C-alpha positions in Angstrom: 91.1 120.2 80.7 93.8 118.0 79.4 93.6 114.2 79.7 96.8 114.3 81.8 95.2 116.5 84.4 92.1 114.3 84.5 94.2 111.2 84.8 96.2 112.6 87.6 93.0 113.5 89.5 91.7 109.9 89.0 95.0 108.5 90.2 94.8 110.6 93.3 91.3 109.4 94.2 88.8 111.6 92.4 85.2 110.4 92.3 84.2 109.4 88.8 80.5 110.0 88.0 78.8 108.9 84.9 75.7 111.1 84.5 74.2 109.1 81.6 71.0 107.0 82.1 71.2 103.6 83.8 70.7 101.8 80.5 73.6 103.7 78.9 75.8 103.0 81.9 75.0 99.2 81.7 76.1 99.2 78.0 79.6 100.3 79.1 81.2 102.7 81.5 84.6 104.0 82.7 86.3 101.8 85.4 85.2 102.6 88.9 82.6 105.1 87.8 79.4 105.4 89.7 76.2 106.1 87.8 74.1 109.0 89.0 71.9 110.2 86.0 72.0 113.9 85.5 68.3 114.3 86.4 69.1 112.8 89.9 72.4 114.6 90.5 71.0 117.1 93.1 69.1 114.5 95.0 72.0 112.0 95.1 75.0 114.4 95.4 75.8 113.1 98.9 76.7 109.7 97.4 79.8 111.3 95.7 81.5 112.0 99.0 83.0 115.1 100.6 82.5 118.3 98.8 86.3 119.0 98.8 87.1 115.7 97.0 87.9 116.1 93.3 85.0 114.9 91.1 85.2 114.0 87.4 81.9 113.9 85.5 81.2 112.5 82.0 78.3 111.6 79.8 78.1 110.7 76.1 79.0 114.0 74.5 79.8 116.4 77.3 76.5 118.3 77.4 74.8 116.5 80.4 78.1 116.4 82.3 78.5 120.2 81.8 75.1 120.7 83.4 75.9 118.2 86.2 79.2 119.9 86.9 77.4 123.3 87.2 74.8 121.7 89.5 77.5 120.1 91.7 79.3 123.4 92.0 76.1 125.1 93.1 75.7 122.3 95.6 79.1 123.3 97.1 81.6 120.9 95.4 84.8 122.7 95.0 86.8 120.7 92.5 84.5 119.4 89.7 85.8 118.6 86.2 83.7 118.0 83.2 85.7 115.4 81.2 83.2 115.4 78.3 82.1 112.2 76.8 83.0 108.6 77.7 85.3 108.5 74.6 87.2 111.5 76.0 88.1 109.8 79.3 91.8 108.9 79.5 93.0 105.3 79.3 94.2 103.9 82.6 
């Protein structure tokens, strides 16, 4: 997924979910991101919002966010994008 596509989804109101640990999140995160660690993603998926709303997930390297994206799709979310790591997120 290109950064332009991700940026456009963010500009049009996509939920941004940081699936790293709370400590990692507190050390720095993307603007307006919510922190739902990957091991809590299934239990807290309702916090993201409607299942038809675009969702962008990221972590440190892209591995945890890939797993989180898969789990959200299983949960019924229809537009989930794995942006990779925090460093891969587009500049606002």
